[in-house]
N, C-alpha and C positions, 0 to 999 in steps of 0.2 A: 469065188467067182469062177464059174465054169468056163466062160469064154473070154475072161479078161476085159469085159466091157463095162464093168461097174454095176451090173444088174443082179448081183448075188443076193442071197437072203438077207433079211434085216438083222439077224443075229440078236444076241443078248448082251447087255452091258455097254459101257462106253467104248468108243473106237471100233466097233464091229459092224459089219454089214454095210448098207448103203449110207453114204455121206456121214459116216461115223467119225467123230474126233477130228484131229488135225488142226490146222491153223487157217480155217476158212474165214469168210466174211463175218465181222462182228466179234472176233476173238480178242480184240484189243491190241493188235499188232499192226505195225506199219504206220502210215501217216507221213506228215511232212518232216523233213530234217532241217528245214529252214523256215523261219517266219519272216514275212515280207510286208512292207507298207505299200498299200495300193495307191497312195497319193504321190510319194516322193521316190519310192523304190528302195528305201533303206531295208537291209536284211540283217538278220542275226541268227545264229544257230538255235534250233529249237531246244528248249529245256524240257527234259522228260517230266511228265506228270503236270505240266502247266500248259494248258491250251494256248495256242497263238493268240486267239481272240481275247484272252485275258491280259495280254501284254500290249503296251502302247508304244508308238514310235517316239523316240526321244526328240526328233526334229519337228514333227507335226502334231503329235498327240493323238493320232488316229490309231484305232485298234489294229494290230497286226493280223495277218491272215497266213494260213499255211501256203506253201509254195504251189500246191496243186489246186488251191481254192480261188486263184485269181481269175 
């Protein structure tokens, strides 16, 4: 990148050139660390590899949602 502004050549191979590699959107990282019930407010730590929506609230039986999905 000649000017350090991210407009360099596209390059060859993974992780080179513009927007190459890294941990950008859609790379499977991040998400909620807490699953919460939208009805009663119950919360539990998120279990890796199990989406919050597949877990149910033990009090209400409502599917849980990620902390940032409320």
